[in-house]
Each structure stands twice: as structure tokens, then as C-alpha cells.
C-alpha positions in Angstrom: 23.8 88.4 -28.4 25.3 91.8 -29.4 28.8 93.1 -29.9 29.3 94.4 -26.3 28.2 91.1 -24.9 30.5 89.2 -27.2 33.4 91.4 -26.1 32.6 90.7 -22.5 32.4 86.9 -23.1 35.7 87.2 -24.9 37.2 88.8 -21.8 36.2 85.9 -19.7 37.5 83.4 -22.4 40.9 85.2 -22.3 41.4 84.4 -18.6 42.6 80.8 -19.1 44.8 81.9 -22.0 46.3 84.6 -19.8 47.0 82.1 -17.0 48.6 79.6 -19.4 50.8 82.2 -20.9 51.9 83.5 -17.5 53.2 80.1 -16.5 54.9 79.1 -19.7 58.6 78.6 -19.2 59.7 81.1 -21.9 61.4 84.4 -21.6 58.5 86.1 -23.4 55.7 84.5 -21.4 55.3 87.4 -18.9 55.1 89.9 -21.7 52.6 87.7 -23.6 50.4 87.3 -20.5 50.5 91.1 -19.9 49.5 91.6 -23.6 46.5 89.4 -23.2 45.6 91.1 -19.9 45.9 94.5 -21.7 43.7 93.3 -24.6 41.1 92.1 -22.0 41.3 95.5 -20.2 40.7 97.3 -23.5 37.7 95.2 -24.2 36.3 96.3 -20.8 36.4 99.9 -21.9 35.2 99.1 -25.5 32.2 97.0 -24.5 30.8 99.7 -22.3 31.5 102.4 -24.9 29.8 100.3 -27.6 26.8 99.4 -25.4 26.2 103.1 -24.8 27.0 104.3 -28.4 25.0 101.5 -30.2 22.3 101.5 -27.5 22.9 97.8 -26.9 22.8 97.6 -23.2 21.2 94.4 -21.9 20.5 92.9 -18.5 22.9 90.1 -19.4 25.7 92.6 -20.2 25.0 94.6 -17.1 25.4 91.4 -15.0 28.3 89.9 -16.9 30.5 93.0 -17.3 31.4 93.6 -13.7 31.8 89.8 -13.1 34.3 89.6 -16.0 36.2 92.6 -14.6 36.4 91.1 -11.1 37.4 87.7 -12.4 40.1 89.2 -14.6 41.6 91.3 -11.8 41.3 88.6 -9.1 43.1 86.1 -11.3 45.9 88.6 -12.1 46.3 89.4 -8.4 46.4 85.7 -7.4 49.0 85.0 -10.0 51.1 87.9 -8.8 50.8 86.9 -5.2 51.9 83.4 -6.1 54.9 84.5 -8.1 56.1 87.6 -6.1 55.4 86.2 -2.6 55.9 89.5 -0.8 54.0 92.0 1.2 54.1 94.6 -1.6 51.8 92.5 -3.7 50.0 90.4 -1.1 48.7 93.3 1.1 47.3 95.3 -1.9 45.8 92.1 -3.4 44.0 91.4 -0.1 42.7 94.9 0.1 41.5 95.0 -3.6 39.8 91.6 -3.6 38.3 92.2 -0.1 36.9 95.6 -1.3 35.4 94.1 -4.4 33.5 91.5 -2.2 32.3 94.2 0.2 31.2 96.6 -2.5 29.5 93.8 -4.6 27.5 92.7 -1.5 26.7 96.4 -0.7 25.5 97.1 -4.3 23.3 93.9 -4.2 21.8 94.8 -0.9 21.2 98.5 -1.9 19.5 97.2 -5.1 17.1 95.2 -3.0 16.3 98.4 -1.1 15.8 100.3 -4.4 18.7 102.5 -3.6 21.3 101.2 -6.0 22.1 104.7 -7.4 23.6 105.6 -4.0 26.5 103.2 -4.6 27.0 103.9 -8.3 30.5 104.0 -9.8 32.3 107.2 -8.9 35.2 109.1 -10.5 37.4 108.0 -7.6 36.6 104.4 -8.6 37.7 105.1 -12.2 41.1 106.5 -10.9 41.5 103.4 -8.8 40.8 101.2 -11.7 43.3 103.0 -13.9 46.1 102.8 -11.3 45.2 99.2 -10.7 45.2 98.2 -14.4 48.6 99.9 -15.1 50.1 98.3 -12.0 48.9 94.9 -13.0 50.1 95.2 -16.6 53.6 96.4 -15.4 53.8 93.6 -12.8 52.5 90.9 -15.2 55.0 92.0 -18.0 58.0 91.5 -15.8 59.5 88.5 -14.0 59.3 88.7 -10.2 62.8 90.1 -9.7 63.4 93.5 -8.2 63.9 95.9 -11.1 62.8 99.6 -11.5 59.7 98.4 -13.5 58.7 96.0 -10.7 59.2 98.7 -8.1 57.0 101.0 -10.2 54.4 98.2 -10.3 54.5 97.8 -6.6 54.1 101.5 -6.0 51.2 101.8 -8.4 49.6 98.7 -6.8 49.9 100.3 -3.3 48.4 103.6 -4.7 45.5 101.6 -6.2 45.0 99.8 -2.8 44.9 103.2 -1.0 42.4 104.5 -3.6 40.5 101.2 -3.2 40.1 101.8 0.5 39.2 105.4 0.0 36.5 104.6 -2.6 35.1 101.8 -0.4 34.8 104.4 2.4 33.0 106.8 0.0 30.6 104.0 -1.0 30.0 103.0 2.7 29.4 106.6 3.6 26.8 107.0 0.8 25.1 103.8 2.0 25.3 104.5 5.7 21.9 106.2 6.0 20.4 103.0 4.6 22.6 100.7 6.7 21.9 102.6 9.9 18.2 102.9 9.2 18.0 99.1 8.7 20.0 98.4 11.9 17.8 100.7 14.0 14.8 98.6 12.8 16.4 95.4 13.9 17.1 96.7 17.4 
């Protein structure tokens, strides 16, 4: 067990705390939940940085880090869909969660072929993640009433959904030679 792996495990452990805070019946609960989500998001960056800097990358960390990220984002999106109950949150949430399932399956399949590098994280994926995290923090920090902050959160969530689709197309295009090669063998 090393510092980056402890940070990743902490991110997973923060999920139930974040959920509990979000549903507390106090005026500060949304802000507190957003604070915990922000802390977890910072540990996502920090654990990767420390793993590289301290040369403490491990197979366990390589497995758990993306799982922790996807759990954290999926839980936040489900909470927001539940409380906002509108198309501005539901549609992007479906796109983002659906894309994560498709790309995870694609990466696993490409790894089996020994071509995992063809679907590595791109710069576009990093922009998507930044827009998504800011949108989630803004939406989590505010009650589900239409304010300028919530409208900003909706807009950023839509931008992140568009970037999500775009990055998925980039990944699928990179994997297409392997996908089409496999399908031609099956015919």
C-alpha cells in the first residue's frame, strides 16, 4: 500500500459521505456534498501525480483509479438526476454513463488484443473531464432550483456530454481497424 493507492481508496470511501451530505435536510448540505466531491476530485489528480512523481504506480492502483473515478461521477450524476428531474441533467447523465461503459468495454477488449495504447486517454478526454467536474461541483453545490448557477451547471454538463460523445467517437475511430478486422474474421 502506497500514498497514491491510499488516496484512491479514500476517494471511494468518500462516496457514502458525499451521498449522506447531499440528502441531509440542512441549508448547507449541498455545499458540503460539493466540497466532499471537490476533495475527491482533487485526490484523483493528486494520486496520479504522486504515483508518477514517486514512481509508485502499481497494478492495483492502475485498476482502482479509473473505477473510483467512474463510481464517483456516476453517483454524482444519479443524485443530480434524482433531485433535478429534468432533461438538462438526465440526457447528459445518460450520455456520460453510457460512454463510460462503452469505452471501458472497448479498452478491456483492446487490451486483450494487445492494442490498449490505441485507446489511451486523449487531451480531448481531459477537457471533457474538466468540464464535467466543474459542472458537477456547480450543480451539487446548489439546490435544484433554477438560478444562474444552476443554468451554468446545466450548460457545462451539456458541453461535457458533447465532448463525451466526441471523445467516444475518437476512441472508436482509433479502435475501428481492430474492430473491423475482427468482424471480417467472424464473417
